[in-house]
C-alpha positions as CSV (number, residue, x, y, z in Angstrom):
1,M,41.4,79.8,-45.1
2,K,38.5,81.6,-43.6
3,K,40.8,84.2,-42.0
4,N,42.3,85.1,-45.4
5,F,38.9,85.2,-47.0
6,L,37.7,87.9,-44.5
7,T,40.9,89.9,-44.5
8,L,40.6,91.5,-47.9
9,P,37.0,92.6,-47.6
10,L,37.7,94.0,-44.2
11,V,40.7,96.0,-45.4
12,I,38.7,97.3,-48.4
13,L,35.8,98.3,-46.0
14,L,38.1,100.2,-43.7
15,V,39.8,102.1,-46.6
16,L,36.4,103.0,-48.1
17,M,35.0,104.0,-44.7
18,D,37.9,106.4,-44.2
19,V,37.0,108.1,-47.5
20,I,33.3,108.2,-46.6
21,V,33.7,109.5,-43.1
22,Y,35.9,112.5,-44.2
23,A,33.9,113.3,-47.3
24,Q,31.5,116.2,-46.9
25,P,28.9,117.2,-49.3
26,G,29.6,120.6,-50.7
27,D,27.4,123.5,-51.8
28,D,29.8,124.7,-54.4
29,D,28.4,127.8,-56.1
30,G,31.4,128.2,-58.3
31,S,33.0,131.1,-56.5
32,G,35.9,129.0,-55.3
33,G,35.9,130.5,-51.8
34,L,36.8,128.1,-49.0
35,E,35.9,130.4,-46.1
36,G,32.4,130.6,-45.0
37,N,30.1,130.8,-42.0
38,D,31.7,128.0,-40.0
39,P,30.5,127.6,-36.4
40,P,33.0,128.5,-33.7
41,P,35.1,125.5,-32.4
42,A,34.0,123.8,-29.2
43,P,36.2,124.6,-26.2
44,I,37.8,121.5,-24.7
45,N,40.1,123.2,-22.1
46,T,37.3,123.3,-19.4
47,K,37.0,119.5,-19.3
48,L,40.7,118.6,-19.5
49,I,41.2,118.5,-15.7
50,W,38.3,116.0,-15.3
51,L,39.7,113.9,-18.1
52,A,43.1,113.8,-16.4
53,I,41.6,112.9,-13.0
54,L,39.6,110.1,-14.6
55,A,42.7,108.8,-16.4
56,L,44.6,108.7,-13.2
57,V,41.8,106.9,-11.4
58,Y,41.6,104.3,-14.2
59,G,45.4,103.9,-14.2
60,F,45.5,103.2,-10.4
61,Y,42.5,100.8,-10.8
62,S,44.3,98.9,-13.6
63,I,47.5,98.7,-11.6
64,K,45.7,97.5,-8.5
65,K,43.8,94.9,-10.6
66,Y,47.0,93.7,-12.3
67,R,48.8,93.3,-9.0
68,K,45.9,91.4,-7.5
69,A,46.0,89.0,-10.4
70,I,49.6,88.1,-9.9
């Protein structure tokens, strides 16, 4: 019974957090323009090689650990 009791509040919390996380306060001046002085996006292409290397190392570590457990 306790599992069912906590499921509904948890689902409601997750749904409401989704709305809160993506909601941004606006400074609407009534002009209706959506484009403004946004900062330039952060580049991610310089760190993708390191991310791929770390993913391969973690993959080999996980495989080695799994085979040792068998």
